[in-house]
C-alpha positions as CSV (number, residue, x, y, z in Angstrom):
1,M,78.3,60.5,82.7
2,L,80.7,57.8,83.8
3,P,79.3,54.5,85.1
4,F,81.7,54.6,88.0
5,F,84.7,56.7,89.3
6,T,87.2,56.2,92.1
7,N,86.1,59.1,94.3
8,P,89.1,61.1,95.6
9,Y,90.1,60.6,99.2
10,P,90.6,63.6,101.5
11,N,93.4,65.9,100.1
12,E,94.1,63.4,97.4
13,L,95.4,64.8,94.1
14,L,93.0,64.4,91.2
15,Y,95.9,62.9,89.4
16,S,96.0,60.1,92.0
17,A,92.3,59.4,91.8
18,I,92.5,59.2,88.0
19,A,95.5,56.8,88.4
20,R,93.3,54.6,90.6
21,Y,90.5,54.8,88.1
22,H,92.8,53.7,85.3
23,F,94.0,50.7,87.4
24,Y,90.5,49.5,88.4
25,S,88.9,50.1,85.0
26,G,91.3,47.6,83.5
27,N,92.4,49.9,80.7
28,L,95.8,49.0,79.3
29,D,96.4,52.2,77.4
30,C,96.3,55.5,79.3
31,K,94.8,57.2,76.2
32,D,91.7,55.1,76.6
33,T,91.3,56.5,80.1
34,L,91.9,60.0,78.9
35,E,89.2,59.6,76.3
36,E,86.7,58.3,78.9
37,L,87.4,61.2,81.2
38,F,88.1,64.1,78.9
39,D,86.7,63.1,75.5
40,S,90.2,63.5,74.1
41,R,93.2,61.3,73.7
42,C,95.6,64.3,73.6
43,V,95.3,65.5,77.2
44,I,98.6,65.6,79.0
45,P,98.3,64.3,82.6
46,S,99.3,66.9,85.2
47,V,100.3,66.0,88.7
48,E,99.8,69.4,90.3
49,I,96.6,70.7,88.7
50,G,95.3,69.6,85.3
51,S,93.0,70.9,82.6
52,Y,89.7,70.3,80.8
53,F,87.9,70.4,84.2
54,S,84.6,71.4,82.6
55,V,84.5,68.1,80.7
56,L,85.6,66.1,83.7
57,A,83.1,67.7,86.1
58,E,80.3,67.0,83.6
59,K,81.4,63.3,83.4
60,L,81.5,62.9,87.2
61,G,78.0,64.3,87.8
62,S,76.5,66.9,90.1
63,R,78.6,65.8,93.1
64,Y,81.6,67.6,91.7
65,S,82.1,71.0,90.3
66,V,85.1,72.7,88.6
67,E,85.6,74.8,91.8
68,S,85.4,71.9,94.2
69,L,87.9,69.8,92.2
70,L,90.3,72.8,91.9
71,A,90.0,73.7,95.6
72,N,90.1,70.2,97.2
73,H,92.1,68.0,94.9
74,T,94.9,70.2,93.3
75,I,97.8,72.2,94.7
76,Y,96.2,75.4,93.2
77,P,95.2,76.8,96.7
78,Y,98.9,76.9,97.6
79,Y,99.3,79.6,95.0
80,A,95.8,81.1,94.8
81,S,96.0,83.3,97.9
82,F,99.0,85.2,96.6
83,L,97.6,85.9,93.1
84,S,95.7,89.0,92.1
85,K,92.0,88.8,91.7
86,A,92.3,89.3,88.0
87,R,94.7,86.4,87.7
88,Q,92.5,84.1,89.8
89,Q,89.7,84.6,87.3
90,Q,92.0,83.9,84.4
91,I,93.1,80.6,85.9
92,L,89.5,79.5,86.4
93,Q,89.1,80.0,82.7
94,D,92.4,78.2,82.0
95,V,91.4,75.0,83.8
96,L,88.1,74.8,81.9
97,K,90.0,74.2,78.7
98,G,93.5,73.2,77.7
99,G,95.3,75.3,80.4
100,Q,98.1,76.4,78.1
101,A,98.8,79.5,80.1
102,L,98.1,78.0,83.5
103,Y,101.6,77.4,84.9
104,T,102.9,80.7,83.5
105,R,100.1,82.6,85.3
106,L,100.9,80.7,88.5
107,G,104.6,81.5,88.1
108,I,105.7,77.9,88.5
109,V,108.0,78.1,85.4
110,A,109.8,81.4,86.1
111,G,109.3,81.6,89.9
112,S,109.9,78.0,91.0
113,V,111.7,77.5,94.3
114,C,112.9,74.1,95.5
115,K,111.2,72.4,92.6
116,K,110.4,68.7,93.1
117,D,111.3,66.2,90.4
118,G,109.0,63.4,91.3
119,L,106.2,62.2,93.6
120,Y,106.6,62.3,97.4
121,Y,105.0,60.6,100.3
122,C,104.9,60.4,104.1
123,A,105.6,56.9,105.5
124,E,103.2,57.4,108.4
125,C,100.4,58.7,106.2
126,A,100.8,55.7,103.9
127,K,100.4,53.4,106.8
128,V,97.2,55.2,108.0
129,D,95.8,55.3,104.4
130,H,96.4,51.6,104.0
131,A,94.7,50.8,107.3
132,Q,91.7,53.0,106.6
133,Y,91.2,52.8,102.8
134,G,93.1,49.6,101.9
135,E,95.7,51.5,99.8
136,P,98.0,54.5,99.9
137,Y,97.4,57.5,97.7
138,I,99.1,60.8,96.6
139,H,98.5,63.6,99.1
140,R,98.6,67.1,97.6
141,E,100.2,68.6,100.7
142,H,103.3,66.3,100.1
143,Q,103.8,67.6,96.5
144,L,104.2,71.3,97.3
145,Q,107.4,73.0,96.2
146,G,109.7,73.8,99.2
147,I,107.8,71.6,101.6
148,N,109.9,68.7,102.8
149,Y,108.0,67.6,105.9
150,C,104.6,66.0,106.5
151,P,102.4,68.6,108.4
152,H,100.5,65.8,110.2
153,H,103.3,63.5,111.4
154,E,106.2,66.0,111.3
155,V,108.5,63.5,109.5
156,P,110.6,64.1,106.3
157,L,108.9,63.2,103.0
158,R,110.4,60.4,100.9
159,K,110.5,60.2,97.1
160,Y,108.5,57.5,95.5
161,P,111.0,55.3,93.5
162,I,108.8,54.8,90.4
163,T,109.5,57.4,87.7
164,M,107.3,58.5,84.9
165,D,108.7,57.2,81.6
166,S,106.1,58.8,79.4
167,R,104.2,62.1,79.4
168,I,101.0,60.2,79.0
169,Q,101.2,58.0,82.1
170,Y,99.5,57.8,85.5
171,V,101.5,56.5,88.5
172,R,99.5,54.8,91.3
173,F,101.1,54.5,94.8
174,E,101.7,50.9,95.9
175,L,102.8,49.9,99.4
176,K,105.4,47.5,98.2
177,H,107.4,50.3,96.6
178,M,107.4,52.5,99.7
179,N,110.0,52.7,102.5
180,L,107.9,52.6,105.7
181,T,110.7,52.4,108.2
182,A,110.7,54.9,111.1
183,I,114.4,55.8,110.7
184,Y,115.0,59.3,109.5
185,D,118.1,61.4,109.0
186,V,118.6,64.3,111.5
187,E,117.6,67.6,109.8
188,P,119.2,70.9,111.0
189,Y,116.2,73.0,110.3
190,K,113.4,70.6,111.3
191,E,111.5,72.9,113.7
192,I,111.1,75.8,111.3
193,A,110.6,73.5,108.3
194,V,107.7,71.7,110.1
195,A,106.1,75.1,111.0
196,I,106.3,76.1,107.3
197,A,104.7,72.8,106.3
198,K,101.8,73.3,108.7
199,Q,101.3,76.9,107.3
200,A,101.2,75.5,103.7
201,Y,98.6,72.9,104.7
202,Q,96.4,75.6,106.2
203,L,96.6,77.3,102.8
204,L,95.1,74.2,101.1
205,Q,92.2,74.3,103.5
206,L,91.1,77.9,102.8
207,P,87.9,78.5,100.8
208,L,88.8,79.1,97.2
209,H,89.9,82.7,96.6
210,E,89.1,83.9,100.1
211,L,92.4,85.8,100.0
212,S,94.1,87.6,97.1
213,R,97.4,89.4,96.6
214,E,95.7,92.8,97.1
215,I,94.1,91.7,100.4
216,I,97.1,89.8,101.8
217,T,99.5,92.7,101.0
218,S,97.3,95.1,102.9
219,K,97.3,92.7,105.8
220,Y,101.1,92.6,105.8
221,R,101.2,96.4,106.1
222,V,99.0,96.2,109.2
223,L,101.4,93.7,110.8
224,L,104.5,95.6,109.8
225,R,103.1,98.8,111.1
226,E,102.5,97.1,114.5
227,R,106.2,96.2,114.5
228,N,107.3,99.8,113.5
229,F,108.5,98.8,110.0
230,I,106.2,101.4,108.3
231,T,107.3,105.1,108.3
232,A,105.1,108.0,109.0
233,S,104.9,108.6,105.2
234,N,103.6,105.0,104.8
235,R,106.8,103.5,103.4
236,V,108.4,100.2,104.4
237,R,111.6,100.5,106.3
238,Q,113.4,98.1,103.9
239,K,116.8,98.1,105.6
240,E,115.5,97.5,109.1
241,L,113.1,94.8,107.8
242,Y,115.9,93.1,105.8
243,Q,118.1,92.9,108.9
244,A,115.2,91.6,111.1
245,V,114.1,88.9,108.6
246,S,117.7,87.8,108.0
247,S,118.4,87.4,111.8
248,H,115.0,85.7,112.4
249,F,115.9,82.5,110.5
250,P,118.8,80.1,111.4
251,N,122.1,80.7,109.6
252,G,122.0,79.0,106.2
253,F,118.2,78.3,106.3
254,L,117.2,80.8,103.5
255,Q,120.1,79.7,101.3
256,C,119.0,76.0,101.8
257,Y,115.5,77.0,100.5
258,E,116.8,79.1,97.6
259,S,115.6,82.3,99.2
260,E,118.7,84.1,100.3
261,L,118.3,87.9,100.7
262,N,120.5,90.3,98.8
263,E,120.0,93.8,100.3
264,V,121.7,95.5,97.4
265,Y,119.6,93.8,94.7
266,E,116.6,96.0,93.9
267,Y,114.4,93.1,93.1
268,N,115.1,90.7,96.0
269,W,112.0,88.8,96.9
270,L,111.4,90.6,100.2
271,K,111.3,94.0,98.5
272,V,109.1,92.8,95.6
273,L,106.7,91.0,97.9
274,L,105.7,94.2,99.7
275,R,105.4,96.4,96.6
276,N,102.5,96.8,94.2
277,S,104.3,94.8,91.6
278,K,103.2,92.4,88.9
279,R,106.3,90.2,89.6
280,H,105.3,86.7,91.0
281,I,106.6,85.8,94.4
282,H,106.6,82.1,95.3
283,P,104.2,81.0,98.1
284,L,107.1,79.6,100.1
285,R,108.5,83.1,100.5
286,H,105.2,84.4,101.6
287,L,105.2,81.7,104.3
288,F,108.7,82.8,105.4
289,L,107.5,86.4,105.9
290,Q,104.4,85.2,107.8
291,N,106.7,83.0,110.0
292,F,108.8,86.1,110.7
293,L,105.5,88.1,111.5
294,Q,104.5,85.2,113.9
295,Q,101.4,84.6,111.9
296,D,99.8,81.4,110.6
297,I,97.1,81.4,107.8
298,K,94.2,81.3,110.3
299,S,95.4,84.4,112.2
300,L,96.2,86.1,108.9
301,V,92.7,85.6,107.6
302,I,91.2,87.5,110.6
303,T,93.7,90.3,110.5
304,S,92.2,93.5,109.3
305,T,93.3,95.2,106.0
306,D,95.4,98.3,106.1
307,K,93.6,101.6,106.4
308,G,96.6,103.7,107.4
309,A,98.0,104.1,110.9
310,F,94.8,105.9,112.1
311,G,92.2,104.5,109.8
312,A,90.5,106.0,106.8
313,G,88.6,108.7,108.6
314,P,86.6,110.8,109.2
315,F,87.7,111.3,112.8
316,P,85.9,112.7,115.9
317,C,86.3,116.2,117.3
318,L,87.0,115.9,121.0
319,N,86.3,119.5,121.9
320,K,83.8,119.2,124.8
321,A,83.0,122.9,124.5
322,A,81.7,122.4,120.9
323,S,78.2,121.4,119.9
324,H,79.7,118.8,117.5
325,Y,81.6,117.0,120.3
326,K,82.5,113.4,119.3
327,Q,81.0,113.8,115.9
328,F,83.1,112.5,113.0
329,I,83.8,115.7,111.1
330,I,87.6,115.9,110.9
331,Q,88.5,114.6,107.4
332,N,92.3,114.3,107.6
333,V,95.1,113.4,110.0
334,D,98.7,114.6,110.0
335,V,101.0,111.7,110.8
336,T,104.4,112.3,112.4
337,R,106.8,110.1,114.4
338,D,107.7,110.7,118.0
339,F,111.3,111.7,118.0
340,K,112.2,109.8,121.2
341,K,110.0,106.7,121.2
342,K,109.5,106.4,117.5
343,N,105.7,105.9,117.9
344,L,103.4,107.2,115.2
345,I,101.5,110.3,116.3
346,G,98.4,111.6,114.6
347,T,97.4,115.3,114.8
348,F,93.7,116.1,114.3
349,T,92.7,119.7,113.5
350,C,89.0,120.7,113.6
351,S,87.5,123.8,112.0
352,C,86.5,125.0,115.6
353,G,90.2,125.5,116.3
354,F,90.6,122.5,118.6
355,I,93.8,120.5,117.8
356,Y,94.7,117.3,119.6
357,A,97.2,114.4,119.1
358,R,97.2,110.8,120.0
359,K,99.2,107.6,119.3
360,H,97.9,105.2,116.6
361,T,97.5,102.5,119.2
362,T,95.1,104.4,121.5
363,D,91.3,104.6,121.5
364,I,89.9,107.1,118.9
365,F,88.1,109.0,121.6
366,K,91.1,109.3,123.8
367,I,93.3,112.5,123.6
368,G,97.0,112.1,124.0
369,R,97.8,115.8,124.1
370,V,95.9,119.0,123.3
371,K,97.9,121.2,121.0
372,A,95.4,124.0,120.8
373,F,92.0,124.6,122.4
374,G,90.7,127.1,119.9
375,E,88.3,130.1,120.1
376,I,85.1,128.2,120.9
377,W,86.8,126.5,123.9
378,L,88.2,129.8,125.2
379,Q,84.7,131.5,124.8
380,K,83.2,128.6,126.8
381,L,85.8,129.0,129.5
382,N,85.0,132.7,129.8
383,E,81.3,131.9,130.1
384,F,81.9,129.4,132.9
385,A,84.2,131.8,134.6
386,N,81.5,134.6,134.6
387,G,79.0,132.1,135.8
388,N,80.9,131.6,139.1
389,L,81.5,127.8,138.5
390,S,84.2,126.2,140.5
391,I,87.6,125.3,139.0
392,Q,86.8,121.6,139.3
393,A,83.4,122.0,137.6
394,M,84.9,123.9,134.7
395,A,87.6,121.3,134.3
396,R,84.9,118.5,134.1
397,E,82.8,120.4,131.6
398,L,85.7,121.3,129.4
399,G,87.5,117.9,129.7
400,V,90.8,119.2,131.0
401,D,92.9,119.3,134.2
402,S,92.1,121.9,136.8
403,K,95.7,123.2,136.4
404,T,95.0,124.0,132.8
405,I,91.9,126.0,133.8
406,K,93.9,128.0,136.3
407,R,96.7,128.7,133.8
408,Y,94.3,130.1,131.3
409,L,92.3,132.1,133.8
410,N,95.5,133.7,135.2
411,G,96.8,134.6,131.8
412,N,100.0,132.5,132.2
413,V,99.8,131.0,128.7
414,E,102.8,132.6,126.9
415,L,102.1,133.8,123.3
416,N,104.9,134.3,120.8
417,K,104.6,136.8,117.9
418,Y,104.9,133.9,115.5
419,E,101.9,132.1,117.1
420,D,98.2,132.7,116.5
421,S,96.3,133.1,119.7
422,K,93.5,130.8,118.3
423,T,95.9,127.9,117.7
424,V,98.5,128.1,120.5
425,D,100.8,125.0,120.5
426,E,101.6,124.7,124.2
427,Q,104.4,122.1,123.5
428,L,106.0,124.5,121.1
429,V,106.0,127.4,123.7
430,W,107.5,125.1,126.3
431,Y,110.3,123.8,124.1
432,K,111.2,127.4,123.1
433,H,111.4,128.3,126.7
434,E,113.7,125.3,127.5
435,L,116.0,126.0,124.5
436,L,116.3,129.7,125.5
437,E,117.1,128.7,129.1
438,G,119.7,126.3,127.9
439,M,121.3,129.0,125.7
440,K,121.5,131.3,128.8
441,Q,123.2,128.6,130.9
442,L,125.5,127.5,128.1
443,P,126.3,130.6,126.1
444,N,129.4,129.3,124.4
445,L,127.7,126.4,122.6
446,S,127.5,126.6,118.8
447,R,124.3,125.8,116.8
448,T,125.5,122.2,116.2
449,Q,126.3,121.6,119.9
450,L,122.9,123.1,120.9
451,R,121.1,120.7,118.4
452,R,122.9,117.8,120.0
453,Q,122.3,118.9,123.6
454,F,118.6,119.7,123.1
455,Q,117.6,117.2,120.3
456,K,114.0,116.9,121.2
457,Q,113.3,120.6,121.6
458,Y,115.4,121.5,118.5
459,I,113.7,119.0,116.1
460,Y,110.2,120.0,117.3
461,I,110.8,123.7,116.9
462,Y,112.5,123.1,113.5
463,R,109.3,121.3,112.2
464,H,106.8,123.8,113.6
465,D,108.6,127.2,113.6
466,N,111.8,127.2,111.7
467,A,111.8,131.0,111.4
468,W,112.1,131.3,115.2
469,L,115.2,129.2,115.2
470,A,116.9,131.3,112.5
471,E,116.3,134.4,114.6
472,N,117.2,133.2,118.0
473,L,120.0,130.7,117.5
474,P,123.7,131.9,117.8
475,V,125.4,133.2,114.6
476,K,126.8,130.4,112.4
477,Q,130.5,129.8,113.0
478,Q,132.8,129.8,110.0
479,K,135.0,126.9,109.5
480,Q,138.6,127.6,110.5
481,T,140.3,125.2,108.1
482,P,139.7,125.3,104.4
483,T,138.2,122.3,102.7
484,K,140.8,120.1,101.0
485,S,140.3,119.9,97.2
486,V,139.8,116.4,95.7
487,D,142.4,115.0,93.3
488,W,139.9,113.7,90.8
489,I,142.6,112.3,88.4
490,K,144.0,110.1,91.2
491,R,140.5,109.1,92.3
492,D,139.6,108.3,88.7
493,Q,142.5,105.9,88.4
494,Q,141.7,104.3,91.7
495,Y,138.1,103.7,90.7
496,V,139.1,102.2,87.4
497,K,141.2,99.6,89.2
498,Q,138.5,98.7,91.7
499,I,135.8,98.5,89.0
500,K,137.8,96.1,86.8
501,V,138.4,93.8,89.8
502,L,134.7,93.9,90.7
503,H,133.6,93.4,87.1
504,N,135.6,90.2,86.9
505,Q,134.1,89.0,90.1
506,L,130.5,89.7,88.9
507,L,131.1,87.8,85.7
508,T,132.2,84.7,87.6
509,E,129.1,84.7,90.0
510,E,127.3,81.4,89.9
511,K,124.0,83.2,89.7
512,P,124.3,86.0,87.1
513,I,123.9,89.5,88.3
514,R,123.2,92.4,85.9
515,I,126.1,94.7,85.8
516,T,124.8,98.3,86.3
517,R,126.2,101.5,87.6
518,S,124.2,101.2,90.8
519,I,125.4,97.6,91.5
520,I,129.0,98.7,91.0
521,G,128.5,101.9,93.1
522,N,126.8,100.1,95.9
523,R,129.3,97.2,96.1
524,L,132.3,99.6,96.2
525,G,130.6,102.3,98.3
526,I,131.1,105.0,95.6
527,L,127.6,105.4,94.2
528,A,127.3,109.0,95.3
529,N,130.4,110.0,93.3
530,L,129.3,108.0,90.3
531,E,125.9,109.8,90.3
532,R,127.1,113.4,91.0
533,H,130.7,113.7,89.8
534,L,131.0,111.2,86.9
535,N,132.0,114.0,84.5
536,K,135.1,114.5,86.6
537,L,136.0,110.8,86.3
538,Q,136.5,110.4,82.5
539,Q,138.3,107.0,82.6
540,T,135.7,105.6,85.0
541,K,132.9,107.0,82.8
542,Q,134.3,105.3,79.7
543,L,134.8,102.0,81.5
544,L,131.2,102.0,82.8
545,Q,129.9,102.7,79.3
546,E,131.8,99.6,78.1
547,I,130.9,97.1,80.9
548,T,127.4,98.1,82.1
549,E,124.6,96.0,80.6
550,S,121.1,96.7,79.3
551,V,118.3,94.3,80.1
552,R,118.8,92.7,76.7
553,D,122.6,92.3,77.2
554,F,121.9,90.7,80.5
555,Q,119.4,88.3,79.0
556,L,121.8,87.3,76.3
557,R,124.7,86.7,78.8
558,R,122.4,84.4,80.9
559,C,121.5,82.4,77.7
560,Y,125.1,82.3,76.5
561,K,126.2,80.8,79.8
562,I,123.5,78.1,79.6
563,I,124.4,77.3,76.0
564,D,128.2,77.1,76.8
565,E,127.5,74.7,79.7
566,S,125.3,72.5,77.5
567,L,128.0,72.3,74.8
568,E,130.7,71.6,77.3
569,N,128.7,68.7,78.8
570,N,127.5,67.4,75.4
571,V,123.9,68.1,76.2
572,P,121.4,68.8,73.4
573,I,120.5,72.5,73.2
574,L,116.8,73.1,73.3
575,L,115.9,76.8,73.1
576,W,112.7,76.4,75.2
577,Q,114.8,74.9,78.0
578,V,117.3,77.8,77.7
579,Q,114.3,80.2,78.0
580,R,113.0,78.4,81.1
581,V,116.4,78.1,82.9
582,A,117.2,81.8,82.1
583,A,113.8,82.8,83.3
584,I,113.0,85.1,80.3
585,K,109.5,86.1,79.4
586,S,108.3,84.8,76.0
587,H,108.0,88.2,74.3
588,H,111.5,89.1,75.3
589,F,112.9,85.7,74.2
590,H,111.4,86.0,70.7
591,E,113.4,89.2,70.2
592,I,116.8,87.6,71.1
593,K,116.1,84.1,69.6
594,P,117.7,84.8,66.2
595,I,120.9,86.0,68.0
596,L,121.0,82.9,70.1
597,E,120.5,80.6,67.0
598,T,123.5,82.4,65.4
599,Y,125.5,82.0,68.6
600,I,124.7,78.3,68.8
601,A,125.7,77.7,65.2
602,M,128.9,79.6,65.6
603,K,129.9,77.7,68.8
604,Q,129.0,74.3,67.2
605,D,131.2,75.1,64.1
606,V,134.1,76.0,66.4
607,K,133.6,72.7,68.3
608,N,133.5,70.7,65.1
609,D,136.6,72.4,63.8
610,E,138.4,71.5,67.0
611,R,137.4,67.9,66.7
612,T,138.6,67.8,63.0
613,T,142.0,69.3,63.8
614,S,142.5,66.9,66.7
């Protein structure tokens, strides 16, 4: 155990506390400090998190644990809530030892956004720290990627002017090197940037691993469902969501924070974030989505997880005539969408024949509409009728309006030959009546015109009794003019010209885009023809075979571009840097590494020959 240690201040990075310890201990060599703290002179200091926490916690005594150091004095909580439960446990094991896989698991290497290249501070926080503790220190909330404002004082962060000259070095904040003036540049996105900074700070205050990717994704679906971005089949309305998120943020904001949305790209961050995918999404982008959903971390924590629009079931039977009234015996719900208002409607069918529907926002014991009363309900009605009860009394006992009782007692419920008397859908009967009346009043309307004139009725009948429509609608009218045949040869030549122009544009994009049939088809608006009629477009087919890229081809092109730029700028080529900038996973990079080495040698030989001849 150490004889003394400079205990971390609130929200101080462990790196900062160790830098202070190194200063006050009087050690001249950082390696001596590393040996005292970690029993090793080979540990590489890490600003964000660190490693060998098990050794350090033992040295510091019972006051500190691995979990408390990780939760309170690293930036790990910024990432933790958006990691899977399995990956959270892996990271706990990583920090106990050397932490070789730590930053890869966090996605900091491949998924970095607005990466910071130094240490940052808030001038106002530095003044407060000096007054309270006698010295400034490194706040972890100021070092987060993508966070440019102090969440406490709402002022821009400033970069500390001292750079790290060695990998084995600890930088300690000193007031004399800080710019403490209260003059700041005007920022165009200050309001929303400050809100994001406050959200990020709340992440740091969460108990370790209170949230995980599985939990938070489920909560997102609840919030999206409330805003009608989830379909009746439980799918995300990606196009509508993309448009809503894009319009929510100020023009240029997402581009400024390296998070521009590309609707065409299958793996844009908004789509991946809401899928059950192993791809890492940066915490900053999660905060953008939460800002759009008008949530902060505190409100997100108390949001329930998704159990479907109507919950997981079972559901109550609301047939007042049945002995199992209000008992949870209905196992499933049929979810549809209201054609007019777009609300989700759940239909609940009980074995007693009682069928009712309600909106997903209403109380589970409240009926929106009864679709069928069933045999038990009808038997009870007949018993009450024979017992000389009043209409109002029967209505109260059976849970319906008195008009419904009268209609059934008078036999005014119309039954169609396609309907079972045990499960009469009153809405279906009424809509059929309205459509037949419309056809009588407007006898010259075609099927298409009727569908447009009576949209609500037509769609409902189509879903519940399509055979009735086929029998009762007017005969289909034949088209008077023949369909024009397509000149596929001319269209083929036209497509080839368009694709060549687009191909050249895609190759010059600053951020490389993989050239695929779907990208070309979507950009040109011809994807349907490329998928269905490509055999009729022989020149187009041949051109696509020549220019479309496999995943490996795309990886090589990205690497070639980085290598060419390095050679042009006379920058040494390091393959590990090429891998990092190109964002290629290690097992893929090992496969293409020999090809890249050959390419580098060839390009260098060409460059040397040019120098010799000149």
